C-alpha positions in Angstrom: 96.7 85.4 161.0 93.9 86.5 159.0 94.0 89.0 156.2 95.1 89.4 152.6 98.8 89.6 153.3 99.2 86.3 155.1 102.3 85.9 157.2 104.3 88.5 159.1 105.1 92.0 157.9 102.0 92.0 155.6 102.0 91.9 151.9 105.1 89.8 151.4 107.6 92.4 152.6 110.4 91.7 155.0 110.1 93.1 158.4 113.5 94.8 158.4 112.1 98.2 157.6 113.9 98.7 154.3 110.6 98.6 152.3 112.2 96.4 149.6 110.2 93.5 148.3 111.3 90.1 149.3 110.8 88.5 145.9 110.8 91.6 143.7 113.6 92.9 141.6 115.2 96.3 141.6 114.2 98.9 139.0 117.8 100.1 138.6 118.8 100.3 134.9 115.3 99.9 133.5 115.3 103.5 132.2 118.5 102.9 130.3 117.1 99.7 128.8 113.9 101.4 127.8 115.8 104.2 126.2 118.1 101.8 124.3 115.0 100.1 122.8 112.9 103.2 122.1 115.4 105.7 120.8 116.3 103.7 117.6 112.6 103.1 117.0 111.7 106.8 117.4 114.7 107.8 115.3 113.6 105.4 112.5 110.2 107.0 112.4 111.7 110.5 112.3 114.0 109.5 109.4 111.1 107.9 107.6 109.1 111.2 107.9 112.0 113.2 106.6 112.4 110.8 103.7 108.7 111.1 102.8 108.9 114.8 103.0 112.0 114.9 100.7 110.2 112.6 98.2 107.1 114.8 98.2 109.2 117.9 97.7 111.2 116.4 94.8 107.9 115.3 93.2 106.7 118.9 93.4 109.9 120.0 91.7 109.4 117.5 88.9 105.8 118.8 88.5 107.2 122.4 88.3 109.7 121.3 85.7 106.8 119.9 83.6 104.9 123.1 83.9 107.8 125.3 82.9 108.6 122.9 80.0 105.0 123.0 78.7 104.9 126.8 78.9 108.2 127.1 77.0 107.0 124.6 74.4 103.8 126.5 73.9 105.7 129.6 72.9 108.0 127.9 70.4 107.3 128.1 66.7 108.4 124.7 65.6 108.3 121.2 67.1 112.1 121.1 67.2 112.1 124.5 68.9 109.4 123.3 71.3 111.5 120.3 72.4 114.6 122.3 72.9 112.7 125.0 74.8 110.9 122.5 77.0 114.2 120.6 77.8 116.0 123.8 78.7 113.2 125.2 80.9 112.7 121.9 82.7 116.4 121.4 83.1 116.7 124.9 84.6 114.0 124.1 87.2 115.5 120.8 88.1 119.0 122.2 88.4 117.8 125.2 90.4 116.5 122.8 93.1 119.5 120.4 92.9 117.5 117.5 91.4 119.7 115.2 89.3 118.1 112.7 87.0 119.9 109.6 85.9 118.8 110.0 82.3 117.3 112.8 80.1 114.0 113.7 81.8 112.2 115.2 78.8 110.7 113.3 75.9 109.1 114.8 72.8 106.2 117.2 73.5 102.8 115.8 72.5 100.4 118.0 70.5 96.6 117.9 70.9 93.6 120.1 70.7 90.8 121.3 73.0 87.3 122.2 71.8 85.9 125.1 73.7 82.9 127.4 73.2 85.3 130.0 71.9 86.7 127.6 69.3 89.4 125.0 68.9 92.6 125.5 70.9 95.9 123.7 70.2 97.7 122.3 73.2 101.1 120.9 74.0 101.8 118.4 76.7 105.2 117.9 78.3 106.1 114.9 80.5 109.1 115.0 82.8 110.2 111.5 84.0 113.1 111.7 86.5 114.8 108.7 88.1 116.5 109.9 91.2 118.9 107.7 93.2 117.7 107.4 96.8 121.1 108.4 98.1 120.7 111.7 96.4 117.1 112.1 97.4 117.8 111.4 101.1 121.3 112.9 101.1 122.6 109.9 102.8 125.3 107.7 101.3 124.8 104.0 101.3 121.1 104.0 100.6 120.4 101.6 97.7 117.8 101.9 95.0 116.2 104.7 93.1 112.8 106.3 92.6 111.1 107.4 89.4 109.0 110.6 89.6 106.8 111.7 86.8 105.2 115.1 86.2 103.0 116.1 83.3 101.5 119.4 82.2 99.4 120.6 79.3 99.6 124.2 78.1 97.6 126.0 75.4 99.7 127.0 72.5 99.9 130.8 72.3 98.0 132.0 69.2 99.9 135.2 69.1 103.5 133.8 69.4 104.1 134.6 65.7 104.9 132.3 62.8 
């Protein structure tokens, strides 16, 4: 009776030829249990990745709206015309990509100047601030909360737009 197994049959197995462990448990059902635990976790990670992607895409749309608004404002001849042109251009971009803001996304354009070697250039800056409900952003009803996305762009006022 010497050896690592100690006792009959060696290694703690019964000598009935079944190969089953005497004190071990069966592995039946363990795959279903592992799947029941892992599938929701993997699904949650996938949904978080989709949500992050949608958030990034919507942020890019808000930036594009600010760019379009600044360009439209740079072509306008009056501050009132600049505000109206910026709001229309930004609204078109947001509507074209189905982004709905909870309030008016455009404020008043801000004017400034830029000193360059070629002379002084007048600029206009448009800021788009869009608060989007998460249920719209994720396209999943029942998601509470909202996210505010901001885009800003500065454009040089076109010297040759006419007066």
